[in-house]
Residue, then its C-alpha position, 0 to 999 in steps of 0.5 A: m500500500t502506498e503512502n497516499s492510498h487508503p483502505l476501501p471502506s467496509q459497507r454494511v449491505f442489506i440484500s432484499y430478494r425473494s427466496q426463489d430462483p433466479d432471485a435467490s441464486l443471484a442474491k447468493v452471488f452478490y453476497e459472496h462477492l461483497k463478502d470477499a471484497g471486505h464488505l458486510p453483506f446481510m442475506a436472510a438465508e445466510s445471516i439469520r441462524l435457525g431459531e433466531n427471531w427473523p423479523e427482529g434480525v431483519d429490523k436490526e440489520l436494516e437500522k445498521s445498513d449503509y446500502f440496500l440492494l434491492l433485487l427487483s423481479e416479477k416475484s419480488a414485485t408481488s412480495e409483501m415482505v420485500i415491499e415492507e423492507v423497502s418501506s422500512a429502508k425508505r423510512l430510515q433513510g429519511r430519519n438518518s442525516n447521512n440518508k442511509p441506507i442507500i437504495v440500489p435497485i436491480r431489475v432481475n429479468f423484469p423489464f422497466s415497462a413491467p407494472l410495479s405495485y404503487d408502493l414500489r413505484a413510489y419508493t424507486a421512482r427517482i433512482q437509476q436502476e440496473k437491469w440483469n437478464s442473464d449471468t453475463d450481466t452479473p460481473i458488469i453490475l457487480a463492478k458498478v455496485l462495488s464502485l458505489l460502495a468503494n466511493n460511498e456514492t448513491p445511484a444516479t437520479v432520474e426524473p420520475e414520470t409525471t403521468l402515471t400509467y396502468a398496472v393492468e392485471t392479466y390472467d397470467k400475472p399475480p395481483l399486485p399487493a397494492a394497486e398502481l395509481e391509475l390516473p390516466e392521461g386521455m382515454i387509457r383503459l381503466a379497469s382490469p378484468f378483475y377489478v370489482q367496483p364498490k358501486s355504492c361508494k363510487s356512486k356517492c363519490d362521483q356525486e360528491i366530487e361535482k360539488p364546489g369545495a368537495l372533500i372526500r375522505i377514503k380510509a381502509p386498511r392496506q390492500m383494500g382498494k383505496t388508491s384504485l378508488l381515488a383513481r376512478i373518482s379522478y377519472y370521472g372528474k376528468q371526464q367532466g372536464y376537470q383538472t386532476v393532480s395526484l400527490d403520493f406522500s410516500q414520494f416525499e423524503e421523510n425529513i421534509f415532514q419535519d419542517l412545516k415551511q419546507f413541507l408546504k414548499r415541496f407540496c406547492a412545488s409538486v402541485a405546480r409541477q403537475l399543472k406545468i406552473s413555473q417553479e419560480k412562482v413557487k419560490e416567489h410565494l413560499d420564500n416570502d418571509s413577510y408572512g408565515p408558511i401557511e398564509n404563503c401556501c394559501q395565497f399561492f393557491e389563490d394567486v397562482i393555482f386558481k388565477d387562470l383556472t376555468v374548471p374545477l381542480i381535483l387534488g388527490l392526496d394519497k398516503i396522507d397518513l405518512i405525515f401523522p407521526y410529525s405532529d406539529t406539521a400534521k396538525e397545521f397541514l390538516k387544519i389547512l385542508r379543513l380551512w380550504h374546504q370551509n373557504a368554498i362556502d363564501k370564496n369563489a376561488w376555493k369553490k374550484l377545489r375538490l379534495i380527496i384525501v386517502h389514508s390507512t386506518e393502520s395509522y393514528v393521529k392525535m388532534d382536535i377533531n374540530h380543526s381537522p378535515f376528518n369530521v367534514g365532507l364525505g367519509v368513505k370506508l371501503p367494504e370487503f367483497t360480498s359473496a356475490q362479488v367473490l363468485e363473480l370474480a371466480q367466474r372471471h378467473g374461469l373457475d366453475w364455482n358455486n356458493g359452496e367454494v366461495q364460502q370455503l375461501m371466505g371462511m379463511v380470508g373473509g372478503h379481503p380484496y387482495l387475499i381473495r384475488l390472490g387465492l383465485y389467481n393461484i387456483a386458476q393459474q398455479g394448478i393448486t386446488l381449493s383444498q390444498l390452498l386452505q390446508k396450507a393457508p395459515t402457514d409460512e409455506g402457504i400463499y398467504g405467508e407474506h401477508l402473515r409475516r408482515h403482520l408478525w413483523n409489525l406486531q414485533q416492532h410494537p410490544e404493546l400491540l403484540n401483548a394486546f394481540q396475544q390476549v386476543i389470540n388466547s381468547p375464544q370470545s370477544i375481549n376488552l382492550e385499552t382504547r388505543e390498542k383496540f383501534k390500532l389492531n382494528g386499523m391493521g385489519l387483525v380484529d373486528l370491533e364488536d360493541n366495546k370489545v374486539k374479536l379476532r378477524y379471519e379466525q381460520l387464518y390468524r389464530p393457528y398461525f399466530r398461536d404457532c409463531l408466538n408459542l401460545 
């Protein structure tokens, strides 16, 4: 080693992959080469010993990681656990001053045109991605990865698409864990053959969106179809000649939420960008220190957004719950949304605005309900599928079912939209029978293993919820819980509310799985 040379930095690299080939084999190749190069790679199959707590091991390693190597394939794109790992990496990145772990996506036999789930698209939208098609690509991509690590660099950034297209499900592709945002530009095909419309909700929303100053609140647990409904309401508005803007809060860096002024500036800039309004006008209004950030934001909408707008504007805010943990920013922003809704009563400019806010019931925010948008406008709580809808879906999948088969599947997963579709897809396309599916359903080996492990992971991150849920698992009857735990578990979709008590949801799926995993 020469006098001026320095040893290469040793980086901790978390490898995220689906445990099927070619993903698993490629992950092992990267693991071995990174290790040989003096780095500290983490690969669940190699790094977690038999008997160790898997979710806890993954969490600890993510927190320590410098890089997050994402092997993105058709299989991993439908993996709930891969999506959860990417989501955790993104959250950690926003909290760490050094923006670690750095996400490095590699497409594994997975073209850039292939549809991604809404979450994965949002998390990787601005990152330059490498593409692996065969073993000949391995040394090329490996050399690029090693160069990034040696120089402590991040992948190049790219501009994300401002017009989002469809992820249309087909008979030979599994359903995505979360729907792609479907805000079309022009007459692009709207519905996949497997989309079952919540007709009563959609009809009410279409009527509401035509009202000046409308506010629609869509809430439900994950995978219930919130984003798909947002897209279809927006498209209905587009058919009426309205302007549409959709913002996904998961595309905002987490540190933006920590400062109200910076958040509102980014918020206004994102709206302006989709409306093709100069960013100079954003700076002119939002950097005006003569007034506060709230007044600047409101004035920007009045003076710039609404000034030349001759038609109503639908502003869809998806995953607004990501701001909830930042109580000061959340409190002020939610007050702004309520104020905008109220402004439509006597201010003509604000009559043009139609707000749609979408949030998961898995999140929780403390604030004065009278200073938030959550007790005004139209509240929409998405229902589960009915048996008639499940039968219709089964027929669309080419299955010759009757109500008997429908009731057997619903006995396992209720009317949960994604779990129902996942079951029907596997029966129709993967050659398994309904009885085989039901037998393995409450196990890691079954098709719902990803869904179950994700719940287990989240519970183990919140000991108070885990303790409360263990009480539910151990009781055959409905039980009382503390109010916060009761509503959090209900929001996660693990329990149903029954008067003032809670009872386990999806009895045949959750009780045997969690009893076994938690040694109850």
